[in-house]
C-alpha positions as CSV (number, residue, x, y, z in Angstrom):
1,M,144.8,94.9,118.1
2,R,146.1,96.3,114.9
3,I,143.6,96.9,112.3
4,G,143.8,97.1,108.5
5,W,141.2,98.9,106.7
6,V,139.6,98.9,102.8
7,G,137.3,101.8,102.0
8,V,136.9,103.9,99.5
9,H,132.8,104.3,99.8
10,A,131.1,107.4,102.4
11,E,129.4,104.4,104.0
12,G,132.7,103.4,105.8
13,I,133.2,107.0,106.8
14,P,131.6,107.1,110.4
15,A,132.9,103.4,111.8
16,L,136.9,104.8,110.6
17,K,136.1,107.7,112.8
18,A,134.9,106.2,115.7
19,V,137.5,103.4,116.0
20,C,140.3,105.8,115.2
21,G,138.1,108.0,117.8
22,A,138.6,105.4,120.4
23,E,141.8,104.9,120.0
24,Y,142.6,101.4,117.8
25,D,145.5,100.7,116.1
26,V,145.0,101.5,112.6
27,A,147.9,100.1,110.8
28,G,147.2,101.7,107.7
29,L,144.6,102.4,105.2
30,M,144.4,101.4,101.7
31,T,142.0,103.6,98.9
32,L,140.8,103.5,95.0
33,R,143.1,106.1,93.0
34,R,142.1,109.3,93.3
35,D,141.2,109.1,89.4
36,K,139.9,105.8,90.0
37,A,137.5,107.0,93.0
38,D,136.1,110.3,91.3
39,K,134.7,107.8,89.0
40,R,132.9,106.0,91.8
41,C,129.1,106.8,93.0
42,G,129.7,108.1,96.4
43,S,133.7,108.3,96.6
44,A,134.6,110.0,99.6
45,D,137.7,111.7,101.2
46,Y,139.3,109.3,103.4
47,E,142.6,111.0,103.1
48,S,141.5,113.8,105.4
49,I,140.7,111.5,108.2
50,C,144.1,109.5,108.1
51,H,146.3,112.4,108.3
52,R,144.0,114.2,110.8
53,Y,144.3,110.7,113.5
54,D,148.1,110.0,111.7
55,I,147.0,107.2,109.7
56,P,149.6,105.9,106.4
57,Y,147.3,106.1,103.7
58,H,147.7,104.2,100.4
59,E,145.5,104.5,96.8
60,V,145.5,101.8,94.7
61,D,144.1,100.6,91.7
62,N,142.8,96.5,92.0
63,I,143.8,95.6,95.6
64,N,144.4,91.9,94.4
65,D,147.9,93.6,92.7
66,A,150.6,92.2,93.5
67,S,152.0,95.7,95.0
68,S,148.5,95.9,96.8
69,I,149.2,92.3,98.6
70,D,152.5,93.2,99.9
71,L,151.8,96.1,101.4
72,L,149.0,94.1,103.4
73,Q,151.6,91.9,104.3
74,A,153.0,94.9,105.3
75,W,150.7,95.8,107.6
76,Q,150.6,93.1,110.3
77,C,147.1,93.2,111.3
78,D,145.3,91.5,113.6
79,L,142.0,92.1,111.5
80,L,141.3,93.5,108.2
81,V,137.9,95.5,107.7
82,V,136.9,96.8,104.1
83,L,133.7,98.6,103.8
84,G,132.6,100.1,100.8
85,W,134.8,98.8,98.7
86,G,133.8,97.3,95.4
87,Q,136.5,94.6,94.6
88,I,136.0,91.1,95.8
89,L,139.4,89.9,97.9
90,S,141.1,86.9,96.3
91,P,142.4,84.0,98.8
92,E,145.6,85.7,98.7
93,A,144.5,89.8,100.1
94,L,142.1,87.7,102.5
95,K,145.2,86.0,104.5
96,H,147.4,88.5,105.5
97,A,145.5,89.4,109.0
98,T,145.8,87.0,111.7
99,I,142.1,86.9,112.8
100,G,140.8,87.6,109.9
101,A,139.0,89.4,107.4
102,V,135.8,91.0,107.6
103,G,133.4,93.1,105.4
104,A,129.5,94.6,105.5
105,H,127.1,94.4,102.6
106,A,123.5,96.5,102.2
107,S,121.2,93.6,103.2
108,L,120.0,91.9,104.9
109,L,121.9,88.7,103.6
110,P,121.4,86.2,102.3
111,H,118.2,88.5,100.8
112,N,119.8,90.8,98.4
113,R,123.4,89.2,97.6
114,G,125.2,90.8,94.7
115,S,125.8,94.4,93.4
116,A,124.2,97.6,94.4
117,P,121.6,96.1,96.8
118,V,120.3,99.9,98.0
119,N,119.2,101.2,94.9
120,W,117.9,97.4,94.1
121,A,115.6,97.6,97.5
122,I,114.0,100.9,96.8
123,I,113.6,100.0,93.1
124,H,111.5,96.7,93.9
125,G,109.5,98.9,96.5
126,E,110.8,96.8,99.8
127,H,110.0,98.3,102.6
128,E,112.6,97.1,104.6
129,T,116.4,96.2,104.5
130,G,119.6,96.6,106.7
131,N,122.9,95.8,106.8
132,S,125.5,92.4,107.5
133,L,128.6,92.0,109.0
134,I,130.4,88.6,107.6
135,W,133.6,87.4,107.6
136,L,134.6,87.8,104.2
137,E,135.5,84.6,102.0
138,E,135.6,83.4,98.5
139,G,132.7,83.8,97.1
140,V,129.8,86.6,96.4
141,D,128.4,87.9,100.2
142,A,129.1,84.2,101.5
143,G,130.6,84.3,104.8
144,H,129.8,83.5,108.2
145,L,127.4,85.7,109.6
146,I,128.8,88.5,112.6
147,D,126.1,90.9,113.0
148,Q,122.9,92.6,111.1
149,R,120.8,95.7,111.8
150,S,117.8,95.9,110.3
151,F,115.7,99.2,109.5
152,P,112.9,100.2,107.2
153,I,112.5,102.1,103.7
154,T,109.6,104.7,104.0
155,H,108.3,106.6,101.6
156,Y,110.1,109.0,102.1
157,D,113.5,107.6,101.6
158,S,115.7,107.6,99.0
159,C,119.2,106.2,98.5
160,T,120.6,108.9,100.3
161,T,118.7,109.0,103.6
162,V,118.8,104.3,103.3
163,Y,123.0,105.0,103.0
164,D,122.8,107.1,106.2
165,K,121.4,104.0,107.8
166,V,124.1,101.7,106.7
167,A,126.9,104.2,107.2
168,E,125.6,104.3,111.2
169,S,124.6,100.8,111.8
170,N,128.6,99.5,109.7
171,L,130.2,102.0,112.6
172,E,127.6,100.0,116.0
173,M,128.7,96.6,114.0
174,I,132.5,97.5,113.7
175,L,132.1,98.8,117.4
176,N,130.5,95.7,118.7
177,L,133.0,93.0,116.9
178,L,136.3,94.7,118.4
179,R,134.4,94.7,122.0
180,Q,133.9,90.9,121.2
181,L,137.1,89.9,119.8
182,E,138.5,92.2,122.8
183,A,136.4,89.9,124.7
184,G,138.3,86.4,123.0
185,E,134.7,85.7,121.1
186,R,134.5,85.4,117.4
187,P,131.5,85.4,116.4
188,G,130.0,84.7,113.3
189,Q,127.5,81.7,112.1
190,P,126.4,80.4,108.6
191,Q,124.3,82.3,106.2
192,Q,120.8,80.5,105.4
193,E,120.9,78.8,101.8
194,P,120.1,81.5,99.7
195,H,117.4,81.1,97.3
196,E,117.7,84.0,95.0
197,A,120.1,85.2,92.1
198,V,122.6,87.7,93.1
199,L,121.9,91.4,92.1
200,P,123.5,92.5,88.5
201,R,125.4,95.7,88.7
202,R,123.6,98.4,87.6
203,R,124.7,100.6,84.8
204,P,124.2,104.7,83.7
205,Q,121.8,103.5,81.1
206,D,119.7,101.7,83.6
207,G,118.0,104.4,84.5
208,V,115.7,105.3,81.7
209,I,112.4,106.2,81.9
210,H,110.0,103.8,81.0
211,W,107.1,106.5,80.8
212,N,104.4,103.2,80.8
213,S,105.3,102.5,84.0
214,S,103.5,102.8,87.2
215,S,103.7,105.9,89.2
216,E,105.2,104.3,92.4
217,E,107.7,102.4,90.3
218,I,109.0,105.7,88.6
219,Y,109.0,107.3,92.1
220,N,111.4,104.4,93.2
221,L,113.3,104.7,90.4
222,V,114.2,108.5,90.9
223,R,114.7,108.0,94.1
224,A,117.1,104.8,94.2
225,L,119.1,106.7,91.6
226,T,119.5,110.2,92.7
227,R,122.8,112.2,93.8
228,P,125.9,110.3,94.4
229,Y,124.4,108.0,91.5
230,P,123.5,109.2,88.0
231,G,120.3,109.1,88.3
232,A,117.0,108.7,86.5
233,F,116.5,110.0,83.2
234,A,114.3,109.9,80.0
235,F,114.3,112.7,76.9
236,L,112.6,115.9,76.1
237,N,112.7,117.2,72.3
238,D,115.6,114.3,72.0
239,Q,118.1,115.6,74.7
240,P,119.0,113.6,78.1
241,F,116.4,115.3,81.1
242,R,118.1,113.6,84.2
243,I,115.3,113.6,86.7
244,W,117.3,114.3,90.4
245,S,114.0,114.6,92.9
246,A,110.0,113.8,92.6
247,A,107.1,113.5,94.2
248,R,103.6,110.7,94.1
249,T,100.6,112.2,93.3
250,P,97.2,110.9,94.7
251,I,95.9,110.5,91.3
252,N,95.1,107.0,90.5
253,H,93.7,106.8,87.1
254,P,94.9,107.4,83.7
255,I,94.6,110.8,82.3
256,A,96.7,111.4,79.5
257,T,99.2,109.4,77.6
258,A,102.0,108.5,79.7
259,G,105.1,110.5,79.6
260,T,102.9,114.2,78.7
261,V,103.4,116.9,80.3
262,I,100.1,118.3,82.2
263,G,101.6,121.0,83.0
264,P,103.5,123.7,85.9
265,V,102.5,123.1,90.0
266,H,102.8,126.3,91.5
267,S,103.2,126.6,95.4
268,P,104.6,129.6,98.2
269,E,106.5,126.8,99.1
270,P,109.8,126.4,96.3
271,G,109.7,122.4,97.1
272,A,106.9,122.1,96.2
273,C,107.0,124.0,92.9
274,G,107.3,121.9,89.6
275,Q,106.2,120.1,86.9
276,M,103.4,117.3,86.8
277,I,104.2,113.9,84.3
278,A,101.3,111.2,83.7
279,T,102.2,107.8,83.9
280,A,100.7,105.1,83.1
281,D,98.1,104.9,86.1
282,G,97.9,108.4,87.1
283,A,100.8,111.0,87.4
284,I,104.1,112.1,89.2
285,L,105.1,115.4,89.9
286,I,109.0,116.4,89.3
287,L,110.7,118.7,91.7
288,E,114.0,118.9,90.3
289,V,115.8,118.6,86.9
290,E,119.3,118.7,84.9
291,D,119.2,119.2,81.0
292,S,121.7,118.0,78.9
293,A,123.9,121.4,79.2
294,G,124.0,120.7,83.3
295,N,121.6,123.0,84.2
296,V,119.8,122.5,87.0
297,L,116.0,123.6,87.3
298,Q,113.5,123.6,90.1
299,G,111.5,125.7,92.5
300,P,110.0,128.4,90.7
301,E,112.1,127.8,87.7
302,L,111.0,125.3,87.2
303,S,107.4,125.3,87.4
304,E,107.5,128.1,84.7
305,Q,109.0,126.0,82.2
306,D,106.0,126.2,79.1
307,W,106.5,122.3,78.7
308,T,102.6,121.0,78.7
309,G,101.3,118.6,76.3
310,R,105.3,118.0,75.5
311,R,106.2,114.5,75.6
312,L,108.9,112.7,77.3
313,S,110.3,109.4,75.9
314,N,112.4,106.8,76.8
315,A,114.5,107.5,73.7
316,A,115.6,110.0,71.7
């Protein structure tokens, strides 16, 4: 079976390595041009894998450009695998694989169709998500469902750890599909009719923290937008202040005006040091922050800051 591969996000790396390790014939790999990929959250180095397995490597601006279509046609692949790719493939791009093109969407479709499904699931406080492998066709995440894997979102997960689960399920589902196709099967069934709006695209400015929210809502926002995403942020002394890590506290009643720095938390364990911030219904402990100059503060260095009584705001 001759396979074409398209991807830029790290969620596709384990599956590609597994397919190469199983000695399937990968005709070529297409990824975003490096300067564009560097602007994408979670982009990964596909070039080194291609060099390792002697796979033709191509960087493109858009998969629907004429030059990209020519490349897809030249591959003469049986199956096109599209994992971790943000551009919707046109009908012309989809037609150059004899069996078809498959892609994965990091949710239990038809739930959470659209952009940033992992981030939105955490922001909304969902306790379960998953990954869906589908046959690609016109429309947003609308193709026939090939396979699904579900997994929990625990209180200890962030977008990074959930995407690790997504990546592992990509590997499992792609290898399972290849075995089925080799056996002469073509799995797939229509999705249930969606009853939800398509998730909107998230932009960096959507990460601003509204301190009048609950502690849980703020905690979810921080862990949903931590690295490799742009991060949740607030303003201190009119300067943006990115919060990369935080912890819930057992305080469940208002103790000060929301956004007020209650004071430092010290501990012999550096990872437990931070600053306590008042929320609408209690307080949250911030553990790692980055100021506007790019200076990262965490551990004892963060807890030694004299911020007590200052206010964090959602605008400069």
